[in-house]
C-alpha positions, -999 to 999 in steps of 0.1 A, spaced: 152 671 -627 188 676 -616 190 714 -621 187 723 -584 215 698 -575 237 712 -603 232 748 -590 241 737 -555 274 722 -567 281 745 -597 313 759 -582 329 725 -574 333 708 -608 320 708 -644 286 691 -646 266 679 -675 230 666 -678 218 645 -707 182 639 -718 176 601 -719 167 590 -755 129 592 -757 127 620 -732 132 658 -732 151 671 -762 167 638 -771 159 617 -801 132 590 -802 145 554 -804 128 528 -825 116 494 -813 124 483 -777 160 492 -768 179 475 -741 198 493 -713 230 484 -732 216 506 -760 210 535 -736 245 530 -722 260 532 -757 240 563 -766 251 581 -735 288 572 -742 284 585 -778 269 617 -765 297 623 -741 323 617 -769 304 639 -793 306 670 -771 342 664 -763 343 664 -726 381 667 -720 378 659 -683 361 625 -689 381 598 -671 390 566 -688 367 548 -665 337 555 -643 350 568 -609 318 563 -589 281 556 -593 252 572 -575 218 555 -578 185 569 -566 157 543 -565 176 511 -577 155 483 -592 173 456 -572 147 429 -580 145 392 -586 132 379 -619 99 372 -603 97 407 -589 106 422 -622 78 403 -638 53 416 -613 63 451 -620 62 444 -657 27 429 -655 14 459 -634 31 486 -654 7 512 -668 16 523 -703 14 559 -713 -22 570 -719 -30 575 -756 -47 606 -769 -84 605 -774 -107 629 -793 -123 644 -762 -89 650 -746 -96 629 -715 -61 615 -717 -48 649 -705 -67 648 -673 -61 611 -668 -23 617 -672 -25 647 -649 -42 626 -622 -16 599 -626 13 623 -622 -2 637 -590 1 603 -573 39 604 -578 43 633 -553 41 633 -515 19 664 -518 6 686 -547 33 709 -560 20 730 -590 53 736 -606 67 701 -603 34 684 -613 33 707 -644 69 699 -653 64 662 -649 31 663 -668 47 680 -698 75 656 -697 51 626 -696 31 639 -726 63 643 -746 77 609 -737 48 585 -742 68 560 -762 101 567 -744 85 559 -710 73 525 -723 107 518 -738 127 528 -707 106 508 -682 106 478 -705 144 479 -706 146 482 -668 123 452 -662 144 431 -687 177 438 -669 189 416 -641 203 444 -620 212 420 -591 238 404 -614 249 437 -629 256 452 -594 279 422 -587 301 432 -616 305 469 -607 339 476 -593 338 514 -587 324 529 -554 286 529 -554 261 550 -534 224 538 -534 197 560 -519 159 561 -520 131 582 -505 113 565 -477 81 565 -497 97 555 -530 87 524 -549 121 508 -543 127 517 -507 129 481 -495 157 475 -520 181 498 -501 182 474 -471 186 444 -494 215 460 -512 232 470 -479 229 434 -467 242 418 -499 269 445 -505 281 460 -472 308 479 -491 281 500 -508 271 533 -493 233 535 -487 209 562 -474 172 567 -469 159 601 -478 128 619 -464 94 617 -480 97 628 -516 86 599 -538 102 602 -572 112 638 -570 139 638 -542 164 657 -564 140 686 -564 124 683 -529 155 670 -510 182 688 -529 205 698 -500 200 664 -483 212 646 -514 241 670 -521 253 667 -485 254 629 -489 270 627 -524 295 655 -521 319 637 -497 313 604 -515 323 620 -549 353 637 -533 366 604 -518 360 586 -551 380 612 -570 410 610 -546 411 572 -545 
């Protein structure tokens, strides 16, 4: 998902991309992990590969599509969440999953839809686990505790576009931006727009 952004910024600093547990080439967690579990697994992965440049603390945080939701809103999302479609003997689940994936894009893009489809088929349980963890976390309270510089953005047609204005009102110190239409794939469709936003933000954070 972030390959285009990494290529755009490859000459500026070392960059690393990790597959979230339950997705890509990562391992498959058991049960229903919390976001604390995901945090710890990521920290363990960073330590395991020996990134010498890793700072003692997080210097900045960039969020794309932040679930800044009340408990009632999280419950609505949880109640309306569609679990991954299970395989059936006729293979209808393949077409059903394909049709679902298509709705996540502003327009049909063969390469991106294919990429997301293959990712969705691999991560049936991982998707259910990750979204359950998101709905269980009170991100409004979590954001109040974050002390490093934060940048929150969202595509204008993303599920969480309304949350950008709410975050800006509650936290005027946080940088916010609205991206052009790109639904959940703004890193691929709005690569330069995002890089132009986060590059100066990251540079300022590293110097402060």
